[in-house]
N, C-alpha and C positions, 0 to 999 in steps of 0.2 A: 251713275257709269263712270269708267275712269276718261278725263280728260271733258267733261261737258262742264259749258260754262257755269253751271247751276253751282257745280263743287267747287269754284275755286272762288279767291277773293280778287279783288281788285288790286292791282300792281301795274309799275311801269317798268319799260327796259333801263330805266336809270334810276331804278331804286335798289340796285345791289342784290338782288334775288337773281338769279342766274335762268329764272322761268321755271313752270308755263308762268304767264300770267293774262289776267283779262282785261281785252280793249276794244274800245270800239273804234271799227271801221267802215265808209260806207254806211251808217246810221245801223250796223249791225254788230254784235258781242261776238266776240273772237277769242278762244283760248290760242295765246301766241306760245311755240315753243322754240328755242334758239337750234338746237342740232340735234341731232342722232343721237344712240351711242352703239359706236359701233356695228352699222349695216353690213349685210350682209346681200350682196348681187348675184346672183345667180342666172348664169347667160350660156348660150350656145348657137346653134345655127338655124334652132326653131324646130320638132320634130325629133330632138335629142336625149328628152331625158330633164329636161331645166324645171318639170313643173312636178314630177314625182321626187329629184332632190328637192326642191324647194318644200314640198309638204313633210318627207323627212326631218329637215331642218328645223321647220317651224312645231314640229314635235318634242322638241327639247324645251325643258323646263324655262330654261333662258331664254328662248328667242319666241317671237310671234310671228304668225303670216302677217302679210298687209292685206288690204282688202280694199281693190282685189288685190291679187295674187300678183299678176302683172301691171305695175303702178305705168309704166310706158312715158311719162312726164319727164323722167331726169335722164335716162339713156337714150331713148329713139331720137332721130334725125327731128333738131329742131325743138331738142328737150333744153332741161336745165343745163345738163354738163354740157350742150353745145353753145351755149349761150355763154356761159361760163369763159368755154374757150374762143372764144370771140368768133365760132363758126357762125351765129347768127345774133339775132338780136332779144331785150326780153320782150317786147316786144310781139316777136316773132312766137316765143313762148306762149304768151297769152293768147294770140290768137289759135294756135294749135291745141291748147286746151280743151276748147270747147269745138273747135271742129273735128279733135280725133280722141280725146281722151275724157272726157266729161262722161258724155255718155257712149256707150261704145257697144254695139250690135255682134257679139259669138257666133260664131258660124251653124252654133248649135237653136239662134234666135233669141237666148237669153239676152240681156241688158247687163254689161259690165261697166265699170268707169268708176272716175274719181265723184261722182253723185252718191256713192254711197259714205262719203266719207264730210263733203261740203254740201251745201244748199247754192244755189249759181248767182246768191246774190251773197253769200259768205265767200267764194271763188273771185266773183268779180271786185270783190273789195280787197279781197289776199294779193290778188295780181297787180292791182294798182301800186298797194303797197309793196310791193315785191318791184314793179319796176320804176316808181320815185328811189326806193334803195340802193337800187342796182349801181345808178351813178356813182353812188357813195363809195361804196363797200359792195362789189359784186359775191365775195363771196360769202359775208354773211348772210345777204339778199338771198342768195339760192340757198341757203343750208335750212335757213327759218321759213322758207317758205314751203320745201321740200318736209322737213319737221310737223310743219302744223297742218300741212294738207294729209300727211299718213297717219297720223297719230291725235289726229281730229275724232273725236265720239268713239275711242275705240274700246273693246272691253278686256282688251288684254292690257297690261299695265306698260302706261308709255313710256315708262321709263327702263326700260327690258332693249332688249336689240328686237330685230328684226327683219327679214329676211323678203325680199324684193325676185319674183322670176320672170322680170322680162328680158326674153330673148337677146337684145341690142345690147345687152350687158357687158358680155365677153367681148362683142368687137367693139366696143367703147369706154372697155374698160382702163384706158390711160386716162380717159376726161372725166368717167366716174372717178377715179380715184384722186384726181385731180381737185375735185371740189370734196370727195368725204375721204381723205387719207387714213383716216383710221381703220377702213371700211377694209373687206373682203370682197374678192371675186371667186366666184367657181363658174369655171367653165367646164360645160357637160358636154362629153363626144362623144360621138356614135357613128357608129358604122355607115359611111355614107349613101351604101344601097339601101338600109332601112330609113335611111331618112329621105332619100330620093322618091322612094315606094309612097312612104307617107307624104312626101309631099302632095303626090298626083290625087289621093283618096281625098284631100282638103279641099274646100271649095275656095282655097288660099296656096298662093305661090305656085310653082311652075306647076302646069299640067299635061307634063309630058316628061317620062323617066330621066332621059338624059337631059334633057335641058336642068331636071332638078341633082343631077348629080353635078353638075358645072355651078349649080347655084352655091351645092354644099361647098364645093372647091373653093370657092371666091369669098364664101362667109369663114371659112377654114384660115384662109391667107389674112383677110380681115383681123381674126381675132388674135391670129399670131403676131401680127405686125402690132396692134395694141398692146397685148401683153409685154411684146418688149420695149416699149415707149413708156410702161407702167412702172412705178417703185417695185423693187426686186421682190419675192417674196409674199408679193400683197395678191396674185394672181394662180390658183392652182386649178390644174386640168383635173378630169375624174372621167375616165372610162365607163360609161355605164353598164357593157356588160360586165365589167371586173365588179361592178357595184353589186349587179342583181346577180352575179353569178361564178364568176371563176376566181374571184379575189376577195369574196364578199367581209370578211373580217378584219382583213388588212386594208380595204380600200374603205374603210367606214372609219376604223382608226385615225388612219391619215387624214380622214376629212375630218373629225372631231380636233387631231392637233391644230392645224391648219386654221379653223375658226376658234381656236381658245376654247372650249367647251369641254367639260367633263363628259364622261359617258354619264348617259339618263335612261333609264330603264325603260319612260314610257317610250323614248325616242327609239331602244333597242326592242321593243317589242314590236312595234308598228313597223320597222323595218324587215321583223323577220317575218309578218305578217304578209308585206303589201311588197315589198321592195324584193322581189325574185325572180327569177329567168325568166317564166310565163308574162311578165310586167314587160318586159325589156325586147320583146319580141324578136330575139337576135334570129337572124334568117329569115325572117316569116315572107319578106318581099320574093324571094321565087318560087311563093306559091300562086303569085302575084302575073307571072309570065309565062310563056313556053318555054320550051329547051332552047330554041334557036336566040327569043329576045334576052335569055335568062345569060347564055352564052355572051351574047355583046355588050351585055351591061358589066360583067366580069371584066371584058375584052379593055373594056371604057375607064372601068375602073382601076386597074390596074394601071394603065396612063398616067390618070390622075395621080395616084400614091405616088411613081415616079417624079410628077411634076413636084408635086408636095416635098416628096425627098432632097429635093435638089436644091430646092428653095428653103428648107431647113425646117419645115412646117410640121410639128408633130401632130400622131393622126391617130386613131384607134389600131 
């Protein structure tokens, strides 16, 4: 299995070998990796197509999906990118790893999280090392921690590229790209009415459609402001409806060009079979509301789009 300690020889970071190398931290053996290879971060408002876009990219022969698909510990509030930006401390990151991201119960009841990659003892050792090294070189310490956790015991080639689908990637694009300047951020956009209705149907997020519209607006503004602060050409906005229905071939080609990936038959086959108009559920929100409520949703959405236009915020 790629990245397993038993498959590697011992070495040290001062050996002249860029890694990976096998070390012992806190009494456990760990394969340390220094930095990812041109990582891809897919984000959005939530319920905006991040999962299907990440799965699509992960079907490319040169890219693998992270496990879990949403890493969260990099872009979410109180994560690695925030610590590197001095918005929190590395100790806060360590707390949040176990409080929120090591084991996470999904709405379906399934347990996801970073425990799929490392054990608790290994994570404690990695966090201790991350905190110790952060004081001397926060850039290297953060990248090494991220790549070691992400590519530990993976079946994909750990030297290849990976794609993470944490929704916060879009709203934290500037901070994520400060830590991974070689990376790319894909901002998935979807009609706010569909997003708001989808929020209401889930046990997380706003439980009322008009609150959902406001949340969508605020997250679109946050993502735009983060993009404005990010390096030019490192963030791409992708409209889910265009990718799945109205500009399928063109949108896919533009995405591949942005990610500097060649056309790939396996990826294209999955795209043709799975990324289809019925999966985008365009306009399905209307089925959930009576005519009067739908009219009021349309009116509020029109007001929000006017607000976004006035602020120069792109939207679907």
